[in-house]
Steps between C-alpha positions, in 0.01 A plus 500: 500500500586297815668161455261203513486312828601136521207259455630272778663633817650293783410596856651327804215635709239327285711185467519478880127548527440217253733278698315585822173404332640172365689370805203379710354301210841362403551380856163327520486334155748219587288409805148548362457579132136613533569740788806642324299557185231674704761730655646576157159590357388681814789747483410614146265782614774645720755461221271682258485802733879520529685735729330820602708815477492694827579860434296632788309391808569212732753250358315221683158590361298197392250529217214252487287423199123463530370155418 
């Protein structure tokens, strides 16, 4: 039987991505609280998708979602 995996795993890659998502809103909040809040909420869809693993194809491929 394989050993159980850890329930929580740290990833610098994902931590950096979260920081990249948070920086624009953090920079705007001191100037305009409403605009900073809008940026923070607006980035949630991108944050929910996360990083896409590229094992093949063009590394600069952009995927769009139908609205």
